[in-house]
C-alpha positions, 0 to 999 in steps of 0.5 A: 500500500502507498502512503503519503502523509503531508505535515508542516501546515499552519498559520502564518502571516504575509510575507512569512513563510512555511515549510512542508512535507510529505513523507512516502511510503510502500514505493520506490520513491526515488523513481517517481515524480512527486508533485503538490497540489493546492486547494483554496475554499470554493476553488479547484484545486490546482497542481503547485509544483512538481519534482521528477525522479532527476531534480527536475522542477517545474512551477504554476505562475502564482508561485514561481520564484516564491516556493521551492520544491525539493526531495530527499530520497534517502529519507522518501520525503518531498518538501515545499518551502514557501516564502513570501506567502500571501493571503492568496496562499491559504488553501489545503496542500496535497502531496500526490504521486502517481505510482503503479498507474494509480494516483495516490494523494495525501489528506492534505494539510492546511496553510493559513495566511493572514494579512 
């Protein structure tokens, strides 16, 4: 069974920083692309950042230059460092991968940014 468990969410002020982590189990972590998505109240879930097995990263325009995705293959973890946070970054953040032909999601972690 594949499990993804997020941590590190919480409350931050605008301009502040948070670091999210996602712990993966049940997969050969290092070969999979890992993704962070978010869903704000009343909005569709959106892909925020991705990192492939070679470490290549991609970001949605709204977070490029402020967020940094990274991975630690020794510990089967993917991280999302969020700097210069804005109130519009408020959302539930989800870790996701596609393993063995199936999308696997974590339960999410809430990030709330106050102005």
